[in-house]
C-alpha positions as CSV (number, residue, x, y, z in Angstrom):
1,M,-21.9,-25.5,-3.9
2,K,-19.8,-27.9,-2.0
3,S,-16.8,-27.2,-4.2
4,V,-17.3,-23.3,-3.7
5,T,-17.5,-23.8,-0.1
6,R,-14.3,-25.7,0.0
7,S,-12.6,-23.2,-2.2
8,L,-13.4,-20.3,0.1
9,R,-12.4,-22.2,3.2
10,I,-9.0,-23.0,1.7
11,L,-8.7,-19.4,0.5
12,E,-9.4,-18.3,4.1
13,A,-6.9,-20.8,5.5
14,V,-4.1,-19.5,3.2
15,A,-4.9,-16.1,4.3
16,Q,-4.6,-17.1,7.9
17,H,-1.5,-19.1,7.6
18,Q,0.3,-17.8,4.6
19,P,2.8,-18.8,3.1
20,V,1.4,-22.5,3.4
21,T,2.2,-25.7,1.7
22,V,-0.3,-28.2,0.1
23,G,0.7,-30.6,2.8
24,E,-0.1,-28.2,5.6
25,L,-3.4,-27.5,4.1
26,T,-4.3,-31.2,3.4
27,K,-3.6,-31.8,7.2
28,L,-5.8,-28.8,8.3
29,F,-8.8,-29.9,6.1
30,G,-8.4,-33.7,6.1
31,L,-8.7,-33.8,2.3
32,P,-6.9,-35.6,-0.4
33,K,-3.8,-33.9,-1.5
34,S,-5.1,-33.9,-5.2
35,T,-8.2,-32.2,-4.1
36,V,-6.3,-29.4,-2.2
37,Q,-3.8,-28.9,-5.2
38,R,-6.6,-28.7,-7.7
39,T,-8.3,-26.2,-5.8
40,L,-5.1,-24.0,-5.2
41,V,-4.4,-24.2,-9.0
42,T,-8.0,-23.0,-9.7
43,L,-7.8,-20.1,-7.4
44,N,-4.2,-19.3,-8.6
45,E,-5.6,-19.2,-12.3
46,A,-8.3,-16.8,-11.1
47,G,-5.6,-14.5,-9.5
48,W,-6.9,-15.1,-5.9
49,L,-3.7,-17.0,-4.9
50,R,0.0,-16.8,-5.9
51,A,3.1,-18.9,-5.2
52,N,5.2,-17.4,-2.6
53,R,8.3,-15.4,-4.2
54,R,10.8,-17.0,-1.9
55,D,9.3,-20.6,-2.0
56,T,7.2,-21.5,-4.8
57,T,6.0,-24.6,-3.0
58,R,4.1,-22.3,-0.6
59,W,1.1,-20.4,-1.3
60,E,-0.2,-16.9,-0.4
61,I,-3.0,-14.3,-1.1
62,G,-3.0,-13.1,-4.9
63,A,-3.5,-9.7,-6.7
64,R,-7.2,-10.4,-7.2
65,V,-7.9,-9.7,-3.5
66,L,-7.1,-6.0,-4.2
67,A,-10.2,-5.8,-6.3
68,V,-12.3,-6.5,-3.4
69,R,-10.1,-5.0,-0.7
70,P,-11.2,-1.3,-1.0
71,A,-14.8,-2.2,-0.6
72,A,-14.0,-4.4,2.4
73,L,-11.9,-1.6,3.8
74,Q,-14.9,0.6,4.0
75,G,-16.2,-1.0,7.1
76,S,-12.7,-1.3,8.7
77,S,-11.3,0.9,11.5
78,L,-8.6,2.3,9.4
79,F,-11.0,3.6,6.7
80,A,-13.3,5.1,9.3
81,A,-10.5,6.7,11.3
82,A,-8.8,8.2,8.1
83,R,-12.1,9.7,6.3
84,E,-12.8,12.9,8.2
85,P,-9.2,13.9,8.5
86,M,-8.7,13.4,4.8
87,I,-11.8,15.6,4.1
88,R,-10.4,18.3,6.3
89,L,-6.9,18.1,4.6
90,R,-8.6,18.2,1.2
91,D,-10.6,21.4,2.4
92,A,-7.5,23.0,3.8
93,L,-5.4,22.6,0.5
94,N,-8.0,21.9,-2.3
95,E,-5.9,19.1,-3.6
96,T,-6.7,15.3,-4.0
97,I,-5.9,13.2,-1.0
98,H,-5.2,9.4,-1.2
99,L,-5.3,6.7,1.4
100,S,-3.2,3.8,0.4
101,V,-2.1,0.5,2.1
102,P,0.9,-1.8,1.4
103,D,0.5,-5.1,-0.2
104,A,3.6,-6.5,1.4
105,L,6.6,-5.3,-0.7
106,Q,4.7,-5.8,-4.0
107,C,3.0,-2.4,-4.2
108,M,0.8,0.3,-2.6
109,V,-2.9,0.0,-3.1
110,V,-5.3,3.1,-3.1
111,V,-8.3,2.3,-0.9
112,D,-9.7,5.9,-0.6
113,R,-9.7,9.1,-2.3
114,V,-11.1,12.6,-1.6
115,D,-11.2,14.8,-4.7
116,C,-10.5,18.5,-4.9
117,D,-12.6,20.7,-7.2
118,H,-10.0,21.9,-9.5
119,A,-10.7,21.3,-13.2
120,V,-7.1,20.0,-13.6
121,R,-6.4,17.6,-11.0
122,T,-4.6,14.1,-10.4
123,F,-6.6,11.0,-10.5
124,H,-5.8,7.5,-9.1
125,A,-8.6,4.9,-9.1
126,I,-9.7,3.1,-6.1
127,G,-7.7,-0.2,-6.2
128,A,-4.9,1.2,-8.4
129,T,-1.4,0.1,-7.5
130,S,2.1,1.7,-7.5
131,P,5.5,0.7,-6.6
132,L,6.9,1.6,-3.1
133,H,10.2,3.0,-4.2
134,A,8.9,5.5,-6.8
135,T,6.1,7.2,-5.0
136,A,5.6,9.3,-1.9
137,A,3.0,7.1,-0.3
138,G,5.2,4.0,-1.0
139,R,8.5,5.7,0.4
140,A,6.6,7.0,3.5
141,V,5.7,3.3,4.2
142,L,9.1,2.0,3.1
143,A,11.0,4.2,5.4
144,H,9.4,2.7,8.4
145,L,9.8,-1.1,7.4
146,P,12.6,-3.2,8.9
147,K,15.9,-2.8,7.1
148,Q,15.9,-6.5,5.6
149,D,12.6,-5.6,4.0
150,I,14.1,-2.5,2.4
151,E,17.2,-4.5,1.3
152,E,14.9,-7.2,-0.1
153,L,13.1,-4.7,-2.2
154,I,16.3,-3.3,-3.5
155,A,17.9,-6.7,-4.3
156,R,14.8,-7.3,-6.5
157,G,15.6,-4.3,-8.7
158,L,14.3,-0.8,-8.6
159,E,12.5,0.1,-11.9
160,R,13.2,3.7,-13.3
161,F,9.9,5.3,-14.3
162,S,11.4,8.8,-15.0
163,D,14.9,10.5,-14.9
164,T,14.2,11.3,-11.3
165,T,13.0,7.9,-9.8
166,P,15.3,6.9,-7.0
167,A,16.4,3.8,-8.7
168,D,19.9,3.7,-7.4
169,P,20.1,1.8,-4.1
170,D,22.2,4.3,-2.3
171,E,19.9,7.1,-3.7
172,L,16.9,5.4,-2.3
173,R,18.5,4.6,1.1
174,A,19.4,8.3,1.4
175,E,15.8,9.4,0.5
176,L,14.4,7.1,3.0
177,D,16.7,8.5,5.7
178,R,15.2,12.1,4.7
179,V,11.7,10.7,5.0
180,R,12.5,9.4,8.5
181,A,14.1,12.9,9.4
182,D,11.3,15.1,7.9
183,G,8.3,12.8,8.9
184,Y,6.9,12.8,5.1
185,A,8.1,11.8,1.7
186,V,8.0,14.0,-1.5
187,N,7.5,12.8,-5.0
188,R,7.9,15.2,-7.9
189,N,7.5,13.6,-11.3
190,Q,9.1,10.4,-10.1
191,Y,6.5,7.9,-11.0
192,R,4.0,9.6,-13.2
193,P,5.1,12.6,-15.5
194,G,3.5,15.8,-14.3
195,V,2.2,14.2,-11.0
196,C,3.6,15.3,-7.6
197,A,2.6,14.3,-4.1
198,L,3.6,14.5,-0.5
199,A,2.8,11.6,1.9
200,A,3.2,10.6,5.6
201,P,2.8,7.2,7.1
202,V,-0.1,6.0,9.4
203,L,2.0,3.9,12.0
204,D,0.3,1.5,14.7
205,E,1.6,1.6,18.3
206,S,4.8,-0.4,17.5
207,G,5.8,1.8,14.7
208,T,4.7,-0.6,12.0
209,P,3.4,1.4,9.0
210,L,-0.4,0.4,8.3
211,A,-1.0,3.0,5.4
212,A,0.0,6.4,4.0
213,V,-1.9,9.6,3.4
214,A,-0.9,11.5,0.4
215,I,-1.6,15.0,-1.1
216,S,-1.5,14.7,-4.9
217,M,-1.4,17.5,-7.3
218,P,-0.3,18.3,-11.0
219,D,3.2,19.6,-11.3
220,S,1.8,23.2,-12.5
221,R,0.7,23.6,-8.9
222,Y,3.7,22.3,-7.0
223,A,5.5,24.9,-5.1
224,A,8.8,24.0,-3.4
225,D,8.6,26.8,-0.9
226,R,5.2,25.4,0.3
227,V,6.6,21.8,0.9
228,P,7.3,22.3,4.8
229,E,3.7,23.6,5.1
230,W,2.1,20.7,3.1
231,G,4.5,18.4,5.1
232,R,3.1,19.6,8.4
233,L,-0.5,19.5,7.5
234,V,-0.3,15.9,6.0
235,S,1.8,14.8,9.3
236,D,-0.9,16.3,11.5
237,A,-3.7,14.3,9.5
238,V,-1.8,11.1,10.0
239,T,-1.3,11.9,13.8
240,E,-5.1,12.5,14.1
241,I,-5.7,9.1,12.2
242,T,-3.4,7.3,14.5
243,G,-5.0,8.8,17.6
244,R,-8.5,7.7,16.4
245,L,-7.0,4.2,15.7
246,T,-5.4,3.8,19.3
247,G,-8.0,5.8,21.1
248,A,-5.3,8.2,22.2
């Protein structure tokens, strides 16, 4: 039990101070460097921690946390603020509505979903991940990140998932300009074949994106002439969510 407790405390410390070095954790806990290193390696092998992509001597929270994050978020202010507006949005359109949050620049993570009642509908499991550049939810968030973050993501390479994925840097930059101007992002078969979506960002008081709400539908029900209507509805939903979060 002592080693389990120590591992959890080190995990919490990494979450608080990330990216953090072995030496910094050693000083924080007053433990031998070998003990801290062993614990970090074990947590890394289990997927709870990973080496920082810029400096591999530093540690940060890993992908395994995504498996428990959705359940944890159910008690969060974001989850509580978003739930009712998402249900009303679903009722207005009878399409599936997703709430996704960014995991730094790694991916978007689905943390809540309200299903429509169509026999044919899109499906993304809670905890499912997707790339920022190829999805409506991802670009809704990406458009409101600092320019250096956007350029860092571009420098890492943009994977092409379909013929229409914005995998060219200039194409992506232009698309993000459109997202900022319109207030929402559109994805038509750019990530998964036959899957379309519109998404708008949930921003905090400083303009930092916290999440994105997306309307998701099969390509068979996508209608270009309804995009402005859908964009207005999803934008209204995130405005309500933001108001609930800030008390406005």
